[in-house]
C-alpha positions, 0 to 999 in steps of 0.5 A: 351122880346124874341130873334129872332131866324131864320133857314135857308138851302140853299133852304129855310127859315125852321123858323122865330120866336121870342122864350125864348131860343135855344140851338145849336149843336156846334161843341165845344159843344152845347150852349144855346142863350137867347135875349141879348147873346153877339156877337158870331159865331160857326160852328155847328155839326150834332144834334138837335136844341132845341127851348123853346117858354117860360121858362118852355115850352117843347122844339121843336127839329129840326135835323140839318146837319152841317153849322154855327151860329151867334148871333148878336143884331138881335138875332140868325140865323142858317145857315145849310146844311140841317135841318128839 
Protein backbone atom coordinates (compact mmCIF):
# COMPACT_ATOMS: atom_id res chain seq x y z
CA UNK A 1 0.00 0.00 0.00
CA UNK A 2 1.28 3.46 -0.84
CA UNK A 3 0.39 7.12 -0.52
CA UNK A 4 -0.20 9.03 -3.75
CA UNK A 5 1.79 12.30 -3.59
CA UNK A 6 1.72 15.29 -5.94
CA UNK A 7 3.78 18.47 -5.72
CA UNK A 8 2.51 21.28 -7.94
CA UNK A 9 3.65 24.87 -8.56
CA UNK A 10 1.88 27.51 -10.68
CA UNK A 11 4.25 26.60 -13.53
CA UNK A 12 4.20 22.78 -13.53
CA UNK A 13 3.66 19.42 -11.89
CA UNK A 14 6.98 18.94 -10.07
CA UNK A 15 6.46 15.41 -8.76
CA UNK A 16 3.82 12.71 -8.84
CA UNK A 17 4.67 9.43 -7.11
CA UNK A 18 3.52 6.58 -4.92
CA UNK A 19 5.48 6.85 -1.66
CA UNK A 20 5.49 5.41 1.86
CA UNK A 21 5.49 8.70 3.81
CA UNK A 22 5.83 12.45 3.27
CA UNK A 23 6.86 14.99 5.93
CA UNK A 24 5.64 18.53 5.15
CA UNK A 25 6.83 21.82 6.73
CA UNK A 26 3.47 23.14 7.99
CA UNK A 27 3.16 26.63 9.44
CA UNK A 28 2.11 25.07 12.78
CA UNK A 29 4.98 22.55 12.62
CA UNK A 30 6.13 19.64 10.49
CA UNK A 31 3.59 16.86 9.90
CA UNK A 32 3.91 13.39 8.45
CA UNK A 33 1.40 11.77 6.13
CA UNK A 34 0.97 8.04 5.52
CA UNK A 35 -1.64 6.26 3.42
CA UNK A 36 -5.05 6.39 5.11
CA UNK A 37 -4.39 9.71 6.88
CA UNK A 38 -7.51 11.61 7.92
CA UNK A 39 -8.52 14.50 5.63
CA UNK A 40 -6.47 17.55 6.51
CA UNK A 41 -5.53 20.94 5.10
CA UNK A 42 -2.65 23.21 6.13
CA UNK A 43 -0.61 26.14 4.96
CA UNK A 44 3.09 25.40 4.54
CA UNK A 45 6.13 27.45 5.40
CA UNK A 46 9.41 27.70 3.52
CA UNK A 47 11.35 24.51 4.14
CA UNK A 48 11.91 21.01 2.81
CA UNK A 49 9.50 18.22 2.01
CA UNK A 50 10.89 14.80 2.95
CA UNK A 51 9.81 11.87 0.72
CA UNK A 52 10.24 8.33 2.01
CA UNK A 53 9.85 5.66 -0.70
CA UNK A 54 9.76 2.92 1.94
CA UNK A 55 9.73 2.64 5.74
CA UNK A 56 13.50 2.10 5.82
CA UNK A 57 14.62 4.40 2.99
CA UNK A 58 16.67 7.57 3.30
CA UNK A 59 14.40 10.53 2.55
CA UNK A 60 14.61 12.57 -0.62
CA UNK A 61 14.39 16.31 0.13
CA UNK A 62 12.60 18.87 -2.02
CA UNK A 63 12.84 22.56 -1.05
CA UNK A 64 9.52 24.44 -1.10
CA UNK A 65 8.45 28.06 -0.65
CA UNK A 66 5.00 28.74 0.79
CA UNK A 67 1.70 27.26 -0.25
CA UNK A 68 -0.89 24.74 0.90
CA UNK A 69 -1.10 21.01 1.57
CA UNK A 70 -4.26 18.93 1.32
CA UNK A 71 -4.75 15.33 2.38
CA UNK A 72 -7.87 13.60 1.09
CA UNK A 73 -8.98 10.08 0.12
CA UNK A 74 -6.87 10.34 -3.08
CA UNK A 75 -3.62 11.15 -1.24
CA UNK A 76 -1.51 14.25 -0.51
CA UNK A 77 -1.31 17.27 -2.79
CA UNK A 78 1.09 20.13 -2.06
CA UNK A 79 0.47 23.39 -3.94
CA UNK A 80 3.70 25.35 -3.48
CA UNK A 81 4.61 28.85 -4.66
CA UNK A 82 8.02 27.46 -5.65
CA UNK A 83 9.61 24.02 -5.43
CA UNK A 84 12.82 22.31 -6.37
